[in-house]
N, C-alpha and C positions, 0 to 999 in steps of 0.2 A: 076120206076114202081109204079102204083097206088096201094093203099091198097086194099086187098081183103076183109078185114073186117074193121069195124069201130075201131077207136083207143081204145074205151072203151068196146069192144065186150065182155071182160071177166066178165062184170057185167050183161050180158044178157043170157037168156036161149033160146034154148037148148045147144048152143055152150059151155056154162059153164061146163057142164058135160063132153063133149068131150074133152075139154081142160084139165080138171082134170085127165082124164084117160091118156092122152098123157103125161102130166107132170109127173105123177107117174111112168108110164112105162119107160120114159126117165130117171127118177131118178134111177130106178133099174139098167138099162143098164150102166149108167155112174158110179154108185156106184161100180158095179162089175169091171169096167174098171180101175177106179182110186184107189180102195182099195184092189182089188184082183190081177189084172194083173199088177198093179204098187203099190208102197208103199207110201201112203200119210200121212205125219205127220201134224197134225192139232193143232193149238195153239189158245187160246183165244175164243173158241166157245161160252163161257159164256158171251162174250161181245155183242153177237148178240141180239138186242132188241126183245122182244116178242110182237111186234106190227106190223101191216100190212100197216101202212101209215106214211108218214113224216120222213122216215129214208133214208139218202143218203149214200150208200156204195161206197167208192172210192178206186180203186185198180190200181196197175201197170199192164202192159199189155205185154204179150210175144207172144201168139199164137192165132190162130183162135178159139180155144176151151176153152179159159180162163173162159168165163162166165158159160159154162157148168160145169167146175170143181168147181168154186166158189159156184154156185147154189146147186150142189150136196153135197159138203162137208159141206156147211153151213146150208142147209135146208132139207136134207134127213136123216131119214125118217119122220121128223116132218111135212113135206109138206102133208103127207097123212091125217093128222088130222087138219092141219092149212094151207090150200091151199092159203090163201091170204098173207102169210108172205114173200115168195120169191120175190125178187125185179124185177121190169120191167127193161129190158135191151134195150137201144137205140143202134141198130146195123147198121153198114154200109150197105146201100142198094146194092152197087155193089158186096158185098161179099155174102150176105145171101138172097137177095130178087130178084135175077135175073130171077128165074123160078117161075111159079105160085105155084108149089107144095112145093118148099122150102120156099116161102113167106108164104104160108098157115101154114106150120109146125112151122116156127119161130113165127108167130103171136099166134098160139095156145100155144107156150111156153113163152108167155108174152114178146115178143120182138117187138120193134117199129122201122120201117125203117127210116134211117137218110141219107140224101144226102149231106147236108152242115152243118158241126158241128158249124160253126160260124154264122149261121142264127139266127137273133134276134127272129124270131117267134118260133124257136126251143127252145130257152131259156125259153120263156113263156110257151111252152108246158111242159117242165120239171116241172115247178111250178104247173101247172094244174094236172099233173099226181101224183105229190107228195101229193096232197090233199086227195087222196084215196088209194095210193099205196106207196111202197118203190121203190127206183131206184138204179141200179148199173151203175156207170160211170167209165171208164178208163181215169184217169186224164191226161195221157200223150198225148191223142188225137190220138194215133196210137200205133202199136207194137214197143217197144223199150226196150233196156237194161239200158238206162240212166234214173235213177230215178229222176234226176233234170229236165228232159224235161217235159213240162206241157203246157196244154191249160187252159184257164181261165174259162171254162164252169162251173165246180163244184163250184168254188169260186163265180162266178156271181150268181149262184142259191142261195147260202147261203146269199150273200149280199142283194139280192132282195126279199127274202122270207119274207112274212108278219109275219109268225110265226117262232120262233127259230127251226132250224132243228138239228137233231141228225146226226152227220157225223161219220161214222165208217170207219177207214182206213183199208185196206187189203194189205198184201204183199204176193205175190206168187213167187215161184221159182221152176225150174226143168221141167216145161212144154216144154221148148224148146228142151230138150233132147228127147222128144217123137215126137213132131210135127214140130220141126225146129224153128229157131229164126225169128226175124222180117223181115229178108231179104230173107227168103225161098220162092221160086217160084214153080209153078207147083202143081200137085196133090199129089205126094209122099212127105211126110213131112209136107206140108201145110194142107192137108185134111186127109191124111192117115198116121198112125203112122210109124215112122222110127224104133222104138224099143219099148221094153216092160221092165218090172221089173226095173223101174227107181224110184228113190227117189224124192218125191215132197214135197214141204212145202206150207202150207196155214196158214197165221197168221191173225187173226181178232183182231184189237187193240181196246183199250178203246176209247170212243167218243173223237173227237178232241177238245182240249181246246182252245176256242177263247176268253179267258179272255183279257180284254183291248180293245176289238173291239168297244165297245160303245163310247170310247173316240175318235174314228177316224171318222171325219165328211165327208171328201172327199171320194166319191164313188170309184174312181180309187185306192186310197190308201187302202180302205177297202178290195177291191178285191185282191190287191197284198198281203196284210197281211194274208187274209184267205188262199190264194193259197200257201203261204210259210209254213203256219202251217200244211196244208195237206201234202205237200212234206216232211216236217220234221217228221211227224208222220209215214209215210210209210218207210222212211229211218231208223227210230228208230226200227221198226219191223224187218227190214233187219239186223240191227246190232245184234239184239237179237236172231233171228231165221233163219238166213241164213243156207243153207245146209252145208257150211264149218264149221259153229259153232256147229251144232247139230249132224253132222255125227260122 
């Protein structure tokens, strides 16, 4: 499906104000859902940079609503006063952009439609967006409980960026108890909650340490090194803040 709006529409008026209202209202609804109807434990929120560009947030992925939860817990209510800080999310076209009204809503919420995640042009688009925005990427490439599963998109972005990027790892857990896991099909569970009053964990880590990267000349080796550092950072957050550990 073609874009309804240009990719940089949020820099243009009057849609800028409409988007601001939609983002804030969505923040209120999601905050009530994740903090009142469910119990979300948040760690490392102080690690979120206070800038609105050049930050790559990289998270594991369990459900269709992970980006809503991360955006709310990480950036609400500060988004009311700093609307440029929340990251842009590159979302699967087949899941969120199938209808014109859902496509419009997602774009107002700073989401970009993605058809092929291994498209070289998409990788360049990531770098272009990072020049003026932050980005949230699910490094596994799809919903999965396997933290070792990964696609090389985030690592490629870091390796190809002309300027050093700040990469913030994120670990989430418990969302699958509400919306079902990676293999859930149909409306119930995938789009509508299965249950409430569940414990959730969101952990924002310190920026990923890429020390030693400058000594690696081969691009393929650099990408592999970066990718492993990202995976290790997310796994470290799991060991420290998993539901089993903090319950």
